[in-house]
C-alpha positions as CSV (number, residue, x, y, z in Angstrom):
1,M,5.2,16.2,-2.4
2,G,7.1,17.8,0.4
3,F,8.2,17.3,3.9
4,V,7.7,18.5,7.4
5,C,10.0,21.1,9.1
6,A,11.5,22.5,6.0
7,P,11.6,26.2,7.3
8,L,13.1,25.1,10.6
9,T,15.6,22.8,8.9
10,L,16.8,25.7,6.7
11,I,17.0,28.1,9.7
12,G,18.9,25.4,11.7
13,V,21.4,24.8,8.9
14,I,22.0,28.5,8.3
15,W,22.4,29.2,12.1
16,I,24.9,26.3,12.7
17,S,26.8,26.2,9.4
18,P,29.5,28.9,9.9
19,F,30.6,27.2,13.1
20,L,30.3,23.5,12.5
21,L,30.0,22.5,8.9
22,P,33.8,22.8,8.0
23,V,34.7,20.6,11.0
24,L,31.9,18.1,10.2
25,F,33.0,17.8,6.6
26,I,36.6,17.1,7.4
27,W,35.4,14.5,9.9
28,A,33.1,13.0,7.3
29,I,36.0,12.7,4.8
30,C,38.1,10.9,7.4
31,Y,35.1,8.6,8.2
32,D,34.7,7.8,4.6
33,L,38.4,7.0,4.1
34,F,38.4,4.6,7.1
35,K,35.0,3.0,6.7
36,S,34.4,2.8,3.0
37,E,35.7,0.3,0.5
38,L,35.8,1.3,-3.2
39,P,36.6,-1.9,-5.2
40,P,38.5,-1.6,-8.5
41,G,36.2,-0.8,-11.4
42,I,33.6,1.3,-9.6
43,D,32.4,4.4,-11.4
44,Q,34.4,7.6,-10.5
45,P,35.5,6.6,-7.0
46,L,36.8,10.1,-6.0
47,K,33.5,11.7,-6.9
48,L,31.7,9.0,-5.0
49,R,33.8,9.6,-1.9
50,F,33.0,13.3,-2.0
51,Y,29.2,12.7,-2.2
52,H,29.4,10.0,0.5
53,S,31.2,12.5,2.8
54,L,28.5,15.0,2.2
55,L,25.9,12.4,3.1
56,V,27.7,11.4,6.2
57,M,28.0,15.0,7.2
58,T,24.3,15.6,6.6
59,A,23.4,12.6,8.8
60,V,25.5,13.8,11.7
61,L,24.3,17.4,11.4
62,G,20.7,16.1,11.3
63,R,21.3,14.3,14.6
64,I,22.7,17.5,16.1
65,L,19.7,19.5,15.0
66,E,17.4,16.9,16.4
67,K,19.2,17.0,19.8
68,L,18.7,20.8,19.7
69,G,15.0,20.4,19.1
70,I,15.1,22.2,15.7
71,C,14.0,19.3,13.5
72,R,14.2,15.6,13.1
73,D,17.3,14.2,11.6
74,I,15.5,12.7,8.6
75,S,14.1,16.2,7.7
76,L,17.6,17.5,7.0
77,L,18.3,14.5,4.7
78,R,15.1,15.1,2.8
79,F,15.9,18.8,2.6
80,M,19.3,18.1,1.1
81,L,18.0,15.6,-1.4
82,D,14.8,17.5,-2.4
83,G,16.5,20.9,-2.4
84,I,18.5,20.3,-5.6
85,P,16.4,21.8,-8.4
86,P,16.8,20.6,-12.0
87,L,19.4,22.6,-13.9
88,W,17.1,22.8,-16.9
89,R,13.4,23.1,-17.8
90,D,12.0,21.0,-20.6
91,S,9.7,23.2,-22.8
92,K,8.4,20.1,-24.5
93,L,6.9,18.6,-21.4
94,L,3.7,19.5,-19.5
95,I,4.2,18.9,-15.8
96,R,1.3,19.1,-13.4
97,D,0.9,18.4,-9.6
98,L,-2.4,16.5,-9.0
99,K,-3.9,14.1,-6.6
100,F,-5.0,10.6,-7.4
101,A,-7.3,9.1,-4.8
102,E,-5.9,11.8,-2.4
103,V,-2.3,10.8,-3.1
104,P,-0.1,13.6,-4.4
105,V,1.3,12.8,-7.9
106,R,3.3,14.7,-10.5
107,V,2.3,14.0,-14.1
108,Y,4.8,14.4,-16.9
109,Q,3.6,14.3,-20.5
110,A,4.6,15.7,-23.9
111,K,2.9,19.0,-24.9
112,A,2.8,17.9,-28.5
113,P,-0.3,15.7,-29.4
114,S,0.4,12.0,-29.9
115,V,-0.5,10.2,-33.1
116,G,-2.0,7.4,-31.0
117,Q,-2.4,6.4,-27.4
118,R,0.7,6.7,-25.2
119,R,2.2,4.4,-22.7
120,G,1.5,5.1,-19.0
121,I,4.2,4.7,-16.4
122,L,3.6,4.8,-12.7
123,Y,6.9,5.7,-11.1
124,F,7.7,5.0,-7.4
125,H,10.8,6.8,-6.1
126,G,13.3,5.4,-3.7
127,G,15.4,7.2,-1.1
128,A,14.6,9.2,1.9
129,G,12.9,12.1,0.1
130,T,10.9,12.7,-3.0
131,L,13.3,11.8,-5.7
132,G,12.8,11.1,-9.4
133,S,11.9,14.4,-11.0
134,I,14.8,14.6,-13.5
135,M,14.6,10.8,-14.2
136,C,10.8,11.1,-14.9
137,R,11.4,14.0,-17.3
138,Y,14.0,12.0,-19.2
139,I,11.8,8.9,-19.4
140,A,8.7,10.9,-20.4
141,R,10.6,12.8,-23.1
142,E,12.5,9.8,-24.5
143,T,9.6,7.3,-24.5
144,D,6.7,9.7,-25.3
145,A,5.0,8.2,-22.3
146,V,2.8,9.8,-19.6
147,V,4.8,9.4,-16.4
148,V,3.1,9.6,-13.0
149,S,5.5,10.1,-10.1
150,V,3.7,9.0,-6.9
151,G,4.4,11.1,-3.8
152,Y,3.5,8.5,-1.3
153,R,3.5,9.3,2.4
154,L,6.9,8.9,4.0
155,A,8.0,6.9,7.1
156,P,8.5,7.3,10.0
157,E,5.8,10.0,10.1
158,Y,3.4,7.6,8.4
159,L,3.6,4.1,9.5
160,Y,4.1,1.0,7.3
161,P,2.3,-0.1,5.2
162,S,0.9,3.4,4.3
163,Q,3.4,3.7,1.5
164,Y,2.2,0.6,-0.3
165,W,-1.5,1.7,0.0
166,D,-0.7,5.1,-1.4
167,C,1.1,3.6,-4.4
168,L,-1.6,1.0,-4.9
169,N,-4.5,3.6,-4.7
170,A,-2.7,6.0,-7.0
171,T,-2.1,3.1,-9.5
172,I,-5.8,2.0,-9.4
173,H,-7.0,5.6,-9.9
174,F,-4.7,6.0,-12.9
175,M,-5.8,2.7,-14.4
176,R,-9.4,3.7,-14.2
177,T,-8.8,7.1,-15.7
178,V,-6.2,6.4,-18.4
179,E,-8.4,7.7,-21.2
180,D,-8.2,11.2,-19.6
181,Y,-4.4,11.1,-20.4
182,Q,-4.7,9.4,-23.9
183,V,-2.9,6.3,-22.4
184,D,-3.4,2.9,-23.8
185,P,-4.8,0.7,-21.0
186,A,-2.9,-2.3,-22.4
187,R,0.5,-0.5,-22.0
188,I,0.6,0.5,-18.3
189,I,4.0,0.0,-16.7
190,L,5.0,0.0,-13.1
191,C,8.5,1.4,-12.4
192,G,10.6,2.1,-9.4
193,D,14.1,2.3,-8.0
194,S,15.4,0.9,-4.7
195,C,12.5,0.7,-2.2
196,G,10.3,2.1,-5.0
197,A,11.1,-1.0,-7.0
198,N,10.0,-3.0,-4.0
199,F,6.6,-1.2,-4.1
200,A,6.3,-1.8,-7.8
201,T,7.0,-5.5,-7.3
202,A,4.5,-5.9,-4.4
203,I,1.7,-4.0,-6.3
204,C,2.2,-6.1,-9.4
205,Q,1.7,-9.2,-7.2
206,I,-1.4,-7.7,-5.6
207,L,-3.0,-6.7,-9.0
208,V,-2.6,-10.1,-10.7
209,S,-5.9,-11.2,-9.2
210,R,-7.8,-8.1,-10.1
211,T,-10.2,-8.8,-13.0
212,D,-11.8,-5.3,-12.8
213,L,-8.7,-3.5,-13.9
214,P,-6.4,-3.5,-17.0
215,K,-3.5,-5.9,-16.8
216,I,-0.1,-4.4,-16.1
217,R,2.0,-4.6,-19.3
218,A,5.4,-4.7,-17.6
219,Q,7.3,-4.0,-14.4
220,V,10.6,-2.1,-14.4
221,L,12.7,-2.7,-11.3
222,I,15.8,-0.6,-10.8
223,Y,18.2,-2.0,-8.2
224,P,15.4,-3.4,-6.1
225,G,15.4,-4.5,-2.5
226,L,13.1,-7.5,-2.3
227,Q,13.7,-9.4,0.9
228,G,14.5,-9.1,4.6
229,L,15.4,-12.7,5.3
230,D,19.1,-13.0,4.3
231,F,21.6,-10.2,4.6
232,Y,24.6,-12.6,4.1
233,L,24.2,-13.1,0.4
234,P,27.4,-12.6,-1.7
235,S,26.5,-9.0,-2.7
236,Y,25.9,-8.1,1.0
237,Q,29.4,-9.4,1.8
238,Q,31.3,-8.0,-1.2
239,N,29.7,-4.5,-1.0
240,R,29.1,-4.3,2.7
241,S,31.1,-1.0,2.9
242,V,30.6,0.4,-0.6
243,P,28.9,3.9,-0.6
244,I,26.3,5.0,-0.5
245,L,24.5,2.1,1.0
246,F,26.4,0.0,3.5
247,R,25.1,-3.4,4.6
248,D,24.3,-2.4,8.1
249,R,22.5,0.7,6.9
250,V,20.1,-1.4,4.9
251,V,18.9,-3.1,8.1
252,Y,18.9,0.2,10.0
253,F,16.7,2.0,7.4
254,C,14.4,-1.0,7.3
255,L,13.9,-0.9,11.0
256,R,13.3,2.9,10.9
257,Y,10.9,2.4,8.1
258,L,9.0,-0.1,10.2
259,S,9.3,2.1,13.3
260,K,11.1,-0.6,15.2
261,D,14.0,-0.6,17.7
262,T,17.2,-0.2,15.8
263,S,19.3,-1.8,18.5
264,V,18.6,-5.2,16.9
265,V,20.6,-4.4,13.7
266,E,23.4,-6.8,14.5
267,D,21.0,-9.6,15.3
268,V,19.2,-9.2,12.0
269,L,22.5,-9.1,10.1
270,K,23.3,-12.5,11.6
271,S,19.8,-13.9,10.6
272,S,18.8,-14.3,14.2
273,H,15.3,-13.0,13.3
274,V,14.5,-15.9,11.1
275,P,13.0,-19.1,12.6
276,E,14.8,-22.3,11.3
277,D,11.7,-23.7,9.7
278,M,11.2,-20.5,7.7
279,K,14.9,-20.4,6.7
280,L,14.6,-24.0,5.3
281,K,11.3,-23.2,3.6
282,Y,12.6,-20.3,1.6
283,K,16.1,-21.6,1.0
284,K,14.9,-22.8,-2.4
285,W,14.4,-19.2,-3.4
286,I,16.7,-17.2,-1.2
287,S,20.2,-18.7,-1.1
288,A,23.7,-18.0,-2.4
289,D,23.3,-21.3,-4.3
290,N,21.0,-19.5,-6.7
291,I,23.5,-16.8,-7.4
292,P,25.6,-17.4,-10.6
293,E,29.2,-18.3,-9.8
294,E,30.6,-15.3,-11.7
295,F,29.1,-13.1,-9.0
296,K,31.1,-14.8,-6.3
297,I,34.5,-14.1,-7.7
298,R,35.2,-11.1,-5.6
299,G,34.9,-13.1,-2.4
300,Y,32.1,-14.9,-0.6
301,T,32.2,-16.9,2.6
302,P,29.1,-19.0,3.4
303,Q,27.5,-18.2,6.8
304,K,28.7,-20.7,9.4
305,P,26.0,-22.4,11.6
306,P,27.5,-21.2,14.9
307,S,26.9,-17.5,13.8
308,Y,23.2,-18.2,13.4
309,K,21.2,-18.5,16.5
310,Y,17.4,-17.8,16.3
311,K,16.1,-15.2,18.8
312,H,12.4,-15.2,19.3
313,D,12.3,-11.8,20.8
314,V,14.1,-10.3,17.8
315,H,11.7,-12.1,15.4
316,E,8.7,-10.6,17.3
317,V,10.2,-7.1,16.9
318,I,10.7,-7.3,13.1
319,K,8.4,-10.1,11.9
320,Q,6.8,-7.7,9.4
321,M,10.1,-7.7,7.5
322,L,9.3,-11.4,6.6
323,E,5.9,-10.7,5.3
324,V,5.3,-11.0,1.5
325,M,4.4,-7.3,1.2
326,F,7.7,-6.2,2.6
327,S,9.6,-9.2,1.0
328,P,7.9,-9.9,-2.3
329,L,10.6,-12.4,-3.1
330,L,8.7,-14.7,-0.8
331,A,5.5,-14.8,-2.9
332,E,4.3,-18.2,-4.0
333,D,4.8,-19.5,-7.5
334,A,1.1,-19.3,-8.2
335,I,1.4,-15.5,-8.0
336,V,4.9,-15.1,-9.6
337,S,3.8,-17.1,-12.6
338,Q,1.1,-14.6,-13.4
339,L,3.4,-11.5,-13.4
340,P,3.9,-9.4,-16.5
341,E,7.0,-9.1,-18.6
342,S,9.8,-7.7,-16.4
343,Y,12.9,-5.6,-16.6
344,I,15.5,-5.8,-13.8
345,L,18.5,-3.6,-13.4
346,T,21.3,-4.6,-11.1
347,C,24.6,-2.8,-10.3
348,E,27.8,-4.8,-9.5
349,F,28.8,-2.6,-6.5
350,D,25.4,-2.7,-4.8
351,V,24.5,-4.6,-1.6
352,L,21.0,-5.2,-3.1
353,R,22.4,-6.7,-6.3
354,D,21.6,-10.3,-5.4
355,D,17.9,-9.5,-4.6
356,G,17.5,-8.6,-8.2
357,L,19.4,-11.7,-9.4
358,L,17.3,-14.0,-7.2
359,Y,14.0,-12.4,-8.4
360,K,15.2,-12.7,-12.0
361,K,15.7,-16.4,-11.5
362,R,12.3,-16.8,-9.8
363,L,10.5,-15.1,-12.7
364,E,12.3,-17.1,-15.3
365,D,11.7,-20.3,-13.5
366,N,8.0,-19.5,-13.6
367,G,7.9,-18.7,-17.3
368,V,7.9,-14.9,-17.0
369,R,9.9,-13.1,-19.7
370,V,12.7,-11.1,-18.2
371,S,15.0,-8.4,-19.7
372,W,18.1,-8.0,-17.4
373,Y,20.7,-5.3,-17.5
374,H,23.7,-5.5,-15.2
375,N,25.7,-2.3,-14.9
376,E,29.3,-3.4,-14.2
377,D,30.6,-0.2,-12.7
378,G,27.5,1.1,-11.0
379,F,26.5,1.4,-7.3
380,H,23.3,1.8,-5.3
381,G,21.7,5.2,-5.7
382,V,23.8,6.2,-8.8
383,L,20.7,7.7,-10.4
384,T,20.2,10.2,-7.7
385,L,22.4,12.8,-9.4
386,F,21.4,12.0,-13.0
387,G,21.0,15.1,-15.1
388,Y,23.5,17.4,-13.4
389,G,26.3,17.5,-16.0
390,I,29.7,17.0,-14.6
391,F,28.2,16.2,-11.1
392,S,26.6,13.1,-12.5
393,F,28.0,9.6,-13.1
394,P,28.4,8.1,-16.6
395,S,26.9,4.8,-15.4
396,A,23.6,6.6,-14.6
397,K,23.2,7.6,-18.2
398,K,23.9,4.0,-19.3
399,I,21.3,2.7,-16.9
400,L,18.6,5.2,-18.0
401,D,19.2,4.7,-21.7
402,N,19.0,1.0,-21.3
403,T,15.8,1.3,-19.3
404,V,14.3,3.7,-21.9
405,N,15.2,1.3,-24.7
406,F,13.3,-1.5,-22.9
407,I,10.2,0.7,-22.4
408,K,10.2,1.9,-26.1
409,K,9.8,-1.7,-27.2
410,L,6.6,-2.3,-25.2
C-alpha cells in the first residue's frame, strides 16, 4: 500500500512551496468561487469550499511538478491523500499488513477474543490513493468484524482491469482462508466506496456462478459509480459543479483510469460514444424515467436528440467503458437476480447519486432485498475526512453509523 515517487514528490513540494503555494491557493479559491455550485442544504459549504480549493491547488501543483520532471501529477494527489495519518490509535484493534494472493492488504480485527465466529468484510477503497484506514478501523471496532482493506494496484501505472483482478484474487484468498481469522464463511461481506463500490458490485456478479466458494452474504455500496453510458441523468445535471466531483471530472478520471485520450471528454458527456442500438437496449435500465420524481425537483432537462450524435471513432476509444465489468449496471437479469442482500448509500449532492438509485431499482425488480440510505446533505467523497474531529463533516458520521447498523444485523 503505497505509491511511486513519494520522496521526489515531497522534495518537489518543499522546494516549490515558499514561492508558489500562496499564489496557487488564492487562485484555487477564486476558481472554486467561480466554478463551483453549492446548493442550499449541503453539509458545511464553507468547509467544503476550503477543501475543494486545496484539491484544486494540489492538482495544478501536480501538473507543474510533472512539467518539471519531478513526479507525475497523480503522485502528488496520492501523497496529499495518503499523507494524513490518523489522529488516534485504537488499542483494541490488531492491525496487520499482509498479502493475499500477492495483493497487499491491511487486516483490522479486535484483539479481544470473540465468543463466536466474526463477520468478514472485504473493503475496496475509492479515490486516487489508498484511502479507508480510519473508516476500516471504525467499522471493525463497531461491528466486531474482521475487515480486510485491499491495496489493489492503481491506474494509470497498472492498466485496467488489473484493479478488478487484484480485488477478486484477494477476495477469493480470504474466502478460502476465513478459518484462520475466525470468520464465519456464511457472513462474508463485500464493501466499497465510489470506484471501490464499483469493484464490489462487479466481483459480486462474478462470484454468483462460483460453486467452489462460500456465498457472499451481502454487498455494501457507498455512493457507487456503476455505469459509463449516460452522463446526462438528473444527478449529473443537478450536481455537475458540486465539489468535490464535477460531472466532467467523472469522465476525465474514467478515461485516465482506462489510459485513454482525455480529449474526448465532451463527446462522452454528450453520449456520442454510445451506438443507438445500445442506447435503446439499455434504456429499460439506464434512464431518467427510472429515477423517482422527487429527485428531479431541483431541475432536470431531458437530453434533446440534436445534442446526441454517435461518433464511431469515440466509441472505439472508450468502448471498455460500456463493458459489464466497468459498468455492472448493464449485467443481465439472470446475474442480478442471484445477487446477495444489498445496502446502497446515496448522497443528494453527488453526481453519482442516480447510479445508486438505478441499481437499487434493478435489484428490487429482480427480487433482491435492498436496504437504502439516502443522505440528504452529503456529497461525493464526504467520508474522506471522517475521524478528524472538527475537520470532518457531520454527514460522514451519519453515513458510517447507518452502514454499521446494517452490517450488525447480518
